[in-house]
N, C-alpha and C positions, 0 to 999 in steps of 0.2 A: 504494500500500500504506500502511496506517495504522501508527502506532507499535505498536499492539496486535499486529498480524501480525508485525512485525519482532521483537518480544520473545518470541514463542513459543519453546518449547524447540527445540533443534536438530533438524533434519530434512534430508532430501535429496529431490531430484526424481527421478522414475523415468520411464523410457520403455522399453517392451518392443516388440521388433521381430521380425517373421518374416523369416527368410532362407531363400531357396531357391536351390540350386545350378544350376537350369535356367532361371533367369529373369534377364534384364537388359533391361528395357523402361522406358517412362515410369512404370509402376506399380512396377517392381522395379529401382531404381537400385542398382547394385553387388550385386544379389541381394536387397536389402532392400525389402520391400513398403511402398509409400507413404512412403518415407524422408523426402522433403521435408516432408510433412505432420507426421510425427512430430517432426522437428527444429524445425519452426515452432511446434508446441505447446510443446515444451520451452523454446524461446526466449521465448515469451510468459509462461510460468510463471516463468522465471528473471528476466525483467524485473519482473514483479509482485512477487516476493519479494526483489528486489535482489541476485540471484546473478549474478556475472559468467559469461558464456557465450561461448565462441569456437566458433561453428558450424563453421568451417573445420577446426579441430583435431579436433572430434568426427567430422567426415566423414572425415578422414584416418585416424583410428583404426578407424573402421568399414570403410573400404576395405581396410586392412591385414588386419583380421579376415576379411573376405570372401575375400581371397586365401588366408589360412591355412585357412579352411573348405574352399575348393575343392581345395586340395592335400592336406588331411587326410582327406577321405572317399574311399573306394574308388570309389564311383559317384556323382559330384557331381550328375548329372542326376536322381537319385532321392533326393537328400538334402535335408533341411530342418532348421532349427534355430530355437529360440526364444532370442532374445538380449535380456538385461536390462541396460540401461545406467542409470547414476546420475550425477547432477550434484550435487556437494557445494556447500555454501555458499561455499567458497573458489573455486569455479569449476572444480575438478578434474572432468573427465569421465572416467568409468571404465566399462569393460565388466565388469559384476558377475557375470553368469552366462551360460553358453552351454549349452543343453540340446537334445538331439535332439528333433525335433518330428515327430509323425505324426498324421494325421487320425484321429478316433475310428473304431474298427472297427465300432461298432454305433450304434443310435439312442441319443441322449443324453437324460437327464432334466433338465428345468429346473423350478425352482420360484419362487414369488413370496414374498419374505421378509416376515415379519410385523413385522420391525424397521422403524422409521421414522427417517429422517434429519432432522437439523436444517438447514434451508435457510440458516441464518445461519453455519454452519460453513464457513469459506472453504476449508478443505482438501478439501471435497467437489468443488470446481471445478478441482482440480489433482491430478495424479498424484504423490503424495509418499509418504514412508516413514511418515507418520502414518496408519496403516491399521487402527486398533483394531477398528472394526465389521466391516470387510472380512475381517480375519483371524479374528474370532469366527465369522462366517458361513461362512468356508472350512472351519473345523474341523467345524461342524455338517454341512455338505454332505458332507464326506469320511466322516463317521460314518454318514450316511444313504445313501451311494451316489448322491448327486445331483451332476451335472456342474457346474451353474451356477445362480445365483439372480438374480432381478431385484428 
């Protein structure tokens, strides 16, 4: 990481996970889909930006959350949740949001954005809270009834 990246205004790293109560396999560790891949990506970004990251502590918090989700849902085999985690510059790993998740009930609409990204913007290569363009596009999609944009 260059000094320019280190001096950017404060931000945090983001990782969003799918949790399902009926899964615990190589793909769903503790109910989280592709957990090792998500934690590896978070660790690479943390290393790039110089954030301390204790993967074992993050895994412990996620395992605890999984237990809470299993006991908190009436029918865990039918339950799913979207779990948003953040890693702060200090190294604090937090579970930021837990929302019920369900598959779309109808066909979804996807569009291709007319906005172009700057390939020199280092934040495009990492999931962070610096999401200006993404947030702007999300507002547009919501107003037009579109599910996602590419």
